[in-house]
N, C-alpha and C positions, 0 to 999 in steps of 0.2 A: 494750546495746540502743540502738537509735536512738530519740532523742526525736521525737515527732510534729512535723511541719513547722508552722510558724505560718502564719497567713492571708497575711501579707505575702510570705513566701517562696514559697507557692503561687502568688500573684498574679504574682510576678516570673517564676516558671517558665512560667507560661501565656503571659506576655507574650513571653519568648524563643522559645517554641514557635510562637507566632502569626507572629513576625517570620520564623522559618525556614521556615514554610510559605508565607508571602507571597513570600519570596524565590525559591521554586521554582516559582511560578506563571509561565506563558509570558506574554510581553509581549502587550499588546492589539494588534490590527491598527491601522494608521495610518488606515485608511479608516473605522473605527468612528465613527459619529455624523455623518459627512459625508453631504450629500445626494448621491444616486447620479449627478446631472448634473455634479458637480464632481469626479468620480473620473477618474484617469488610466486608461488601457487595462489596464496591469497591475494596478492597484488594483481595478478593475472585475471583472477575471477572478478575482482572489483572493476578492473578495466574492462572486461567483456561486459559486465552488467551495465556500466556507464554507457558504453557503446550501444548495447541493445536498447536501453531506455531512450537514448537520443534519437536513434533510428526510428523507434516506435512513435516517439512524440513528432518526429518530422513527418513520418508517413501518414499518421492518423490526423494530423492538424491538431493535436491536443484533445481530440474527442475519442478517447480511449477508455474502455473499462477492461479490467483484467478479467480472466477467465473464471476465477473463484467468485467474483462479484456477480458476474452473469449467470453462472450456475446456481448460486445462492438464490437469485431473484426468480429462477425458474421452479424452485422447489416450492410446493404448495405450503400454505400457512400451517396446516395440520401436521405435516411431515416435518417441517422445521421445529415445531414444539416438541415432537416425539425425539428427534435427534438430539435436541438440547437437553431433554429430561434424561436420555441414555447417557449423555456426556457429562451429567452431574452439574449442569449449570442451574443455579437456583434463582428463584425470583419470579416475577410475574411472567411466566412463559408466554402468555398471549402478547404482552407488549414487547417482550424480548424478540419474539418471532417476527415482529414487524420491522425490526432494525435492519439496516443495510449490512452487508458483510464487513466493511471497513469500520463499522461502528463497534465491533466486538474487539475485545483486548486480545493480545497474541496468544495468551494462554487458553481463552475461550475459543479462538480460531483453531488452535492445536487440538483441543478436546473434541471439537465438532468434526474436524477433518478425520481424526482417529475413529470416531464412530461411524462416519460415512464409509471409511475403507472397510471396517468390520462388517457393516451392513452390506457393502457390495459383494464381499466374499461369500457371505452367508446366503444372500438372495440370488447370487448368480447361478447357484446349484438347484434352485427351486424351479420346477417345471410342472409337476402335477398340480400343485396348488394354484397355478396360474391358468390352467386349461379351462375352457368353458363347458366342457363335458360334464 
């Protein structure tokens, strides 16, 4: 049987665990504590992005989906497949169309968004083809 650990051993274990947890924390942003007037443009953008995300998290109680994910979920399966084919995404389009928006790589998302913008420009001018006459 193992003998119970002494108080010194327990304290040493706790210190080691504390150091491991501290090592895993992300680094603090460089702009933290600086007045807003002294921030560079990239630092100000990052600061505003951090504030926006914090406020959104607080307001939504953590139950928030971004607009892109919501819109992708509303697009029909067939239209998703069409857009991915136009965007040049290869593979099993049927399986790919079933994926959530955040499951795509950044390059795939950019390609899909580019095709959606092109389709919006093209189809916004279509009226006669949409009429029921």
